N, C-alpha and C positions, 0 to 999 in steps of 0.2 A: 504494499500499499504506500502510495506517495503521500508526502505531507502537503495538505491543502494550503494554498497561500504562498507557495514559493513563486519565484519570479516568473517562470515561464507561463504558469497558469493565470496568475492575476493580471498580467499585462494584456492577455487576450480577453480576459473577462470584462475589461473596461471598454472594449471596442464596440459597444452598442451605440446605435444612432441616438443623437440628442433629440428630444421632443420639445416642440415649441407650443406655447399658448398665445392666443391672440384675443384681445378684447377691444371693444370700441363702441361707438354710438352712431346710429343712423338718424339723419335729419332729412326730411323731405324738402321740396323746393320752396316751401313757405317757412323753412327752418323750424319745423315742428318734429317731435319724435315720431319715428316710423315704428309702430307696434305691429307684431305679427309678421314682419318681413323675414325672408330667408337670406342668410349670408352663406355663400358657398365658396370654399377654397379648394381648387382642384390642382393636384400636383401635376406639373408638366413633365416630370420624370416617370411617374408611375400611373397617372390618370386617376388616382384615388381621390375621392371627393370627401371633404369634411364640411358638415353643415350645422348651422346654429339658427335659432329663431330669436328675433329681438323681442324684448319685453315692452311694457307700457311706456317706459322711458326711452325706448329705442336702443337700449344696451344689449350687447351680445358678447358671448364668450365661446371660443373654440379651443380645444386642447387635443393633444395627441398627434400633432403634425411634426414631420421631420424638417430639418433645414433644407432649403432648396427653393426652386422657382414655382410660383402658383398663379393660376388664373382665378381672379376674384370676381364673383357675380353677386348682385343684389336683386332679389325678386320680391315684389310687393305682396301684400296679403291676398291680392286677387290673382297671383300667379303670373304677373307680367314683369319681365326683366327691365330693371330701371338703370342698371349700371354694370360696367365690366372694365376690368383693368388687369395688369400683370404686376406682381410684386415678388420680391426676393426675401425670404426669411433667412436671416444670417446669425441669429443668436437664440440660445435657449435659457440663458441665465435669469432673465426676467421676462414677464409677459410682454408681448409686442402690442403697442397701442396703435390701432388703425381706425380712425374716425372717418366716416363717409358722409359728406354734406352734399346732397343732390343739388342744392341751390347753386353750387359752383359750376354746374353743367346744364346748359339749356337743352330742352327736349330736341332730340335729333342731332345734337352736337356730337362729333366723333368722340369715341371713348379716349381716355388718356393714353392708350398704348397703340392701338392699331386700327381703330375705326370700326371694329366688328361689334357694333352695339345694336344688332338686330333685335327687334321685339319678338319675344316668344313666350311660351308657357311651359311650366313644369307640372307634370301630372301629380296627383296626390300620392299615387303609388310610389313614384320616384322620390317624393319628399319624405315618405315614411322610410324608404330604404336608406336614404341619406341620414335620416335622424338616427336610425338603428346603428349605422356605421359609426356615427359620432359617439353614441353611448358606448360602443365597443372600444373606440379609441380612448375614451375616458378611463374605462376599466384597465386597458393596457397600460396607460400612463401611470395609474395608481399601483399596479402590480410591479412596474419597473422601479418605481420609487421604493416599494417594499423590498424588492430584490436587492437594490443597492444598499439598503440599511442592513439586510441580513449578511451581505458580504462584509460590511464594515465590522460586524461583530463575529464574523467567521462561523455563522450558523449554517453550515453547508447543507445539511439535510433539508431544512426548511427552504433554503434557496433553491434546491433542486425541485421541491414541490411547486414553488412559484413559477419556475421555468416551464414545468409541465402545463400549468394553467395558461401561461402565455402562448404555448404552442397550441393548446386547444382553441384559444381565441384567434390565433393567426398562424395556421400551420405552414404558411408560405414564407415565413421570415427566417432566413438562414442563420441569422445571428443568434436566435434562440437555441437552435440545435448546436451551434458552435459553443455557446456557453454551457449548455447542458452536458455536451460531450466532455468538455474540459473538467467540469466538476465531478462527473462520474469517474473519469480517469484518475483525478487527483485523490478520490476517496476509495480507489481500488475496485470499482465496478467496471471492469475493463470491457466486458461484453456489451453492456448498455452504452458505454462510451463509444465503442466502435460503431454501433447502430446509429446513434445520434449524429456522430460526425460524418458518417457516410451520407445521411440525409442532408446535412448542412452543406457538404461539398457539392452534392448534386444541385441543390437550390442555388448556391452561389455561382456555380458554373452556368446554370440556366440564365441567371440575371447578368452575367458578365458583359454581353454585347451592349446592354442598355445602361451599364454602370457609369456614373458621372466621372469616377476616377478609376479607370480599368486597372492601372498599375497597383493601386491600393487593394482593389478586390482580388487581384492575383496573389498579392502578399498574404491576404487573409486565407485564401484557398490553400496556398502552400503551407501556411501555419497549421491549418486544420489537418492537412495530410500528415504532418509531422506528429501531431498529438495522436491521431488515429494509428499511425505507425508504431508509436510507443505503446499504445494499448494492445495492439496485435502482438507485439514482441513480448509483452507481459503474459499473453495467453499462449506463448510458445509457437505462434504462427509467424515464424521468422521470415519465410520467403515472401508472404504477403506484406509484411512490414517493410522489408527492403524494397519491394516493388513500389510501395507508397512513398518511401523516402526518395527514390529515384525520380518519381513523378514530381515530388515537391521541388526537387532541384531544378526542374524545367520551369517552375513558376517564378523562381527568384524573388527578390535579389539575394536571399539567404541560401545560395547554392551550397556554399561550404558547410553551413549548419545542417542542411539536409543530408549531405554525405557523412557528416560526423555522427548523426543519429544512426545512419545505416552501419557505420563502423562499430558503434557501440552495440547495436543489436546483434551483429554477427559475432563480435567478441564475447558478449555475455553468453552466447550459446556455443562457444568453443570453436567457432569457425575463424581461426586466427588469420589465415592467408587472405580470405575474402575481406576480413575486417581491416587488415593492413592496407589492402588495395583501396578501400573506401576512405580510410584516413589519409592516404596520400592524395586522393582526389580533393579531400576537404582542405588540406594544406595548400594544394595548387590553386584552389578557387579563392581562398582567403588566407594568405600567408601571415596575417597579423594576429591570429588568434592563438594565444598560448594554450588554450584548452585542447586544440587539435594536436599540438606537439606532445603534450603530456600523455594523451591517449595513445598516440602512435608509439611513443617511446616505451610505454608499458607493454604494449603488444609485442614489440620487438624484443624486449627483455624476456618475455615469456617464450618467445621463439628461439631464445638463446643466441641473439645477435647483439652482443653488448656494445660493440663499436657504433653501430647505427643508432642503438637506443641512446647512448651517451650524446651523440650529435643532436638528436632531437630533444633530449632533456636540456642541453645547452641553449638551444634556440628558445624553448619554452621558458626557461629561467630568465633569459635576456628580455623577453617580451613581458613577463609578469613583473619584473623589476621596474620596467617603464610605467606599467600601470600604477604600481605603488608609489612611484616617484611623483605621479600626478595627483593622486588623492588616496586616502585610506580605503582599503577594500578588504574586509575580513575573509571573503572567499578567496581572493587572489593571494592574500597573505598565507592562508593555510595551504594553498596549492604550491606556493613557493617552498614552504617547508617540506611538503611531500616530495617534490621533484628534487630538491637538494639531498634529501635523505636517500631517495632511490638511486640517484647518480653516485652518491658516496658509497652506497652498498656495492654497486658495480665495480668501483675502483678497489674497494676492500677485497672483494671476491677475487679480483685479478692481482691481489697483493701489492697494489699500488697505494700504499698507506699514506704516503705524503700528499697525494691528491685527494684522498678520501677525508682526511682530518679537517681541512678548511671547509669542505662541504657540509660535514656533520656539524661543525661549530656554528656556521651560519644558520643551519636549519634549526638549531635550538631556539632561536629568537622568533621563528615563524611557525613552527609546526603546531597543529591543533592539539596534538598529544606530544609535548616536548620530551617526555620520558624516553621515547623511541630514539631520537637522534642523540640524546645524552647517553643512552645505553650503547648505541653503536660507536660513539666516541670513546666510551669506556673500554669496549672490547678491542677497538683499534689501538688505543694506547697500550693495552695489555699485550697485544700481538707484537708491538715494537719495543716492549720491555720498558715503557715509560710508566713505571708503576705508581708513582705518586699522582700523576695526572690521571691515571686510570681510576684510582680510588676516588679522586675528587669528582670525576665525571660520573662515576657510579653513584656517588652521594647526591648529585644533582638529579639523576634519574629517579632515585628513590624518594627524593623530595617531591618530585612531580607525581610519582606513583609508588607509594610504599608497599604495594602488593605485587611488585614485579619480581618474581623469583629469580629470573636470569641475572638481574642486576645484583641481587644479594649473592648469587653464586660467584660472579666474576669478582665482586669486591672481596668475598671471603677467600677465594683462591689467590687473589693478588696479595692480600695481607698475609696469608699463610706462607706464601713463597718468600715473604720478607722476614720470616722468623730466623732466629740465630740460636746457635747452641751456647748456652750459658751454664757453666758448671755441670756439663754433661746432660743438661736438659734442653729441649727444643722450645724456645720461648717465642711466642708470636705477638705481634702488635695488638694494642687494645682494639676492640671491635671485631676481632676475628671470630671468636666464639659466637658473638651475637649474630653476625652475618650468616655463619654456618647453621645455627639453630633456626634462624628465620627462614632460610631456604627449606629446611625439613618441615617446618610448620606449614609453609605454603604449598610445597610439593612433596608430600611424604612418599609418594610412589613415582616421583619424577625420574627422568632419564639419568640425572646425576646424583640421585639420592644415595646410592651405594657409596659413591666416592666421598660424598660429604660425611656420611656416617663413619667411614674409615678414618677421616681426618679428626672427627670428634672423639672417636675412641682413642686415637693416638694422643690427643691433647689430654684426655681424661687419665690416660696411663701416666702422662707426665705431670699429673696433679694440677693442671691449669683449669680444670673445671670443678 
C-alpha cells in the first residue's frame, strides 16, 4: 500500500477544473427589474448551457461553470430573446459580476459581439432541461468543495465516496476518474484504480481534439498512464504496465519519467536486463535527473558490474549535490547519503579502502539511517588496522542505533585485539566485555555468537569478568 498524500498523487489530485459563479442584475429598457427572465451561459468549448431565472428584483446567480468563453443570452418571461453577447470567464476566486441593462441597447441594434440578435423563442421543455442542468451543476460544485475539504484533512475514504457521487452526476468528466484512480492506487486498491484510470484515459483521449490546451491534456493523459502502470505493476501485471509506460513516453513531455517507471517495474520483478535498458533510455531522455542514475547504478550493482555502477553513482551524486546547493530537500539529502554509502561499499568490496573512507564519512551527514555509513566506516577502519578510528566510528553507529549487533561485534573484536599481556594475563581495554555481552544479548544465535562466547570464556578464565 502506498502512502496517500505523497507528491506524485497530490499534484495530480489538484488538477481539477476551476468552477466559476456569476451573479448580476437584469434591467429592462425602462431601467426596471426584469423578473422571471432566463439568463443562459453556453460554453463555446463544450456547448453546455447553464441557466438561471431572475427574481423580482431582476437578480440572478449561476454556478458550476468552468473558465472559458461563453455565449450569453437573455430571454424575457414571454420566451423572447432580448439580448446576446460573448464573454470570457477568467477567474474562479470570487463570483463574477455581470449586470445587463437593456436600456443601453435599442431594439434591433446589433448585439455587442457579432450582430446575431435574432428574435426567437425557447420552449418550456428546453427551459426545464436547462434548469435541471443548473441544479446538477450546483450539486457538482458543492461536492467538489466537499472533496477539496476532505483532501485537506486526508480523509481518503470519504473523498473516494464523493468522487463516486461526482461520477454518477457527470460520468463524462475524465478528471473525476483521474482523481478516483489516483486515490484508489494510493490506498492500495489497485484493481479499482486500474479500471478508473482506464476510463479516465479513454475520456481524455476522446476530448483531446477539442481541448483548449492539447499539450496540457496530453500531459494529463501521460500522467494517468503512469499511475495506471504503477497499479498494474503492483498487481504483478508487469508486461501491461511496461506497455503503458511506453505509451506514456509518447505523450511527453515527461518521457524520461515514463521510462524510469518502466525501469522500476521491470527491476522490482527481477527483470534486470530489461530494467537497465529502460533506465538508460530515461537517462538519455532527461540526463539531469539524479533519480535515474541512482536506479541505474543499483541495477548495475546487482548485475555485478561495479565499474559502470560507480560511474552512474558518481553522476547521480554530482546532480543531487547541485539540488542541495540550491535549496534544502530532505528527499534529495537522504538520496545523497544512500548513493555515497552504496558507492563506498563498492570500493570497500574491491578493497579500495582509501576511496571508500571519504564516501562513508560524507554519507554520515546525509543518510536517513546514519548508523549504516558509520558502521561501514567502522568496518573499513578495522580492515586497514586503524583501530582507534574504528572504535570511534562504531560508537557513532551505536549512538545512532544502539541495537545494531554488527557494530557491537566489530567494536568488541577491535578492542579485544588491542589487549595486552600483563603479568601473564591477557588484559583488554575497558568496554570490551560490555560490547561482547551486548552482541550475545542481541544475537544469541547469530553467525558470530560462537566466536564471541569463546572470547568471553577466555576473559572469564583470566578473571576479567
